[in-house]
C-alpha positions, 0 to 999 in steps of 0.5 A, a space after each residue: 500500500 502506498 503512502 497516499 492510500 495509507 493516509 486515506 485509510 487512516 481517515 476512513 472509519 466504520 462510523 464517526 460520532 459527532 459530539 462526544 458529550 453524554 450520548 456520544 461518549 456512550 455511543 463511542 464505547 458501545 461501537 468500539 467494544 463491538 470492534 468497529 473502527 470509530 472516530 469521535 469528534 468533540 468541539 470542546 474537551 471531554 466533560 465540558 460545561 457548555 452543553 447539557 450535561 454539566 452540574 455534578 449530579 443527574 437524577 435517575 428514577 424509574 417511576 417515570 411521570 413523562 410516559 410509561 413507555 420509558 420504564 422498560 428503557 430505564 430497566 436496561 439503563 440501570 443494568 448498563 450503568 451497573 455494567 460500567 461500574 463493574 468494568 471500571 470499579 467506579 461508583 456511578 449510581 448513588 441511591 438516595 431515594 426520591 420524593 415526588 411532591 405535588 397536588 394529586 391531579 398533577 402529571 408529576 404525581 399521576 404519571 409516576 403512579 401510573 408508570 409504577 403500577 404498570 411496571 411494579 416499580 416500588 414506591 410508597 406514599 408518605 404522610 406529611 407527618 412521616 415526611 417531616 419526621 424523616 426529612 424535617 427541612 421540608 415544609 409542604 402545603 396542605 393537600 400535596 401528595 408525597 410519594 417516595 421512590 427508594 431506588 431512585 438516586 443520582 449519577 455524576 454526569 462528568 464522571 460518567 462521560 469521562 469513563 465512557 470516553 476512556 473505555 471507548 479509547 481502551 476499546 480502540 476508538 479515536 477521540 479528537 477533542 477541540 476539533 470542530 465539525 464544519 459540515 457533513 454530507 452524504 457522497 455516494 455510499 459514504 459520509 464525508 465529515 469536514 472539520 477545522 483540521 481535515 476531512 474524514 470519511 465513514 460508512 455510518 454517521 452518528 450525530 449527538 450534538 445536544 443543543 448544537 443539533 439545530 445547527 448540525 442537523 438542519 433537516 430537523 431545525 424546527 423540531 428543536 427549541 434550545 433553552 437556557 437553564 439555571 442551576 444553583 448550589 445553595 448554602 443551607 442552615 443546619 447543613 448536615 440535615 441536607 447532606 448525602 445520606 440524610 437527605 433525598 433527591 426531590 421533585 416538587 410540582 409547584 401549585 402556582 408556577 409551571 414545571 417542577 422544582 427539583 434538587 439533590 442532597 449536598 454532596 461532599 466536595 472531597 469526593 464530588 468536587 466543587 461546588 458544595 451545597 444543596 443543588 436545585 433548579 427549575 425543570 421548565 424550558 427557560 429562555 430560547 438561546 443560541 448555544 454559541 452565545 449564551 449568557 452564563 451569568 446569573 440574572 436577578 430573575 434566575 435567583 428570584 425563581 430559586 429563592 421563591 421555591 426555597 422560601 416556600 418549601 424550606 422556610 428558615 433554612 436558606 442562607 445564600 446561593 453561593 454558586 451557579 451554572 447554566 446548562 442548555 435544554 434541547 426541547 422537542 415539541 412533545 418533550 420526548 427524545 428523538 432517536 432515529 435514522 435521519 430520513 433521506 440518507 439511506 440509513 447511514 445517518 443516525 441522530 440522538 437529540 431533543 432530550 428535553 432536559 430529562 435524558 441523562 439517566 438514559 445515557 447508558 442505553 441510548 449509546 447502545 441504541 445509537 450503535 445498533 441503529 447505525 451498524 445493524 439498522 435496528 435495535 431491540 429497545 422499544 423506541 418507536 415512540 421516539 422516532 421522527 415519524 411522530 412529527 408529521 405536522 408538528 412544529 414549534 
């Protein structure tokens, strides 16, 4: 083989993954472990804070209020997370329990009870008195229902992404960081991906670019709304009451504002890094944003929204917001994921996007699904409700 042919071969891959964030790192791993020649292209570093996956912790739960169809997927996701733990010797799933709190007719309560009943997910109803006994920091309005899911908890996203990327490389994947994809196109029977450094070819292409998916996948631009989301770490009085081991993850469906407020126990910084304090946020689409031009600074409105929930549900416990970050949601019209072949590309292009702020817990499964769709053309996972054909006439 001459030098020119050798160089061309080195730039030709079975599959290229654009975007090595949460879903992309998992896809790279699942592809590489099956023996495929894989290239992952990442615009930033691995585990950066510019997209959707920053923030130290992400809730994982099975009693899925959004739709019961997610529960079988979660069963596999839990199993896959355990496999990654066993493979690396690193803990990723931290069971803390999760309190769902809201009025009985709110979708948060109705939906999670429906999913739990359909799939025998263990849950327990708590009285206000029992909740106060276990977790005295909560002050809840009368008439709110309180349901506890003991097997819920959280996963550290930065750690999970790092481990998947490392395991992908150990399995033979190439991962290039700080290499921005300028464009991609289908040419004949392969895809061509052009970056700021060079041109690559591949047989199959996987696109997992989070909030950049509107720009990277113009064909579905009107199916995604990118929004800026504010996350706060709060210094609380009686800090030990909110510490990991003493305090659960929680979701509260407010009776005056849309969406839900959610939070985590305060994590020890010596194990999880900064920032310390109780992390909390508002799960509801924020202001529309361009991922390349996002205001990363806290605004008075951001802080007032968090303080509203703190004063209402933890009165007398709040000292100050001492740290904050912003992340980005890529919202689909129905807030369900988009995982499918991209039409018009002869099943050579697979996309995973539109995770709408609740996708991280599925990372361990979605990477496997994307790999199967790309290289086998199909998946055993029940994802028909996540395919693009549901959007025949739907736009924002």
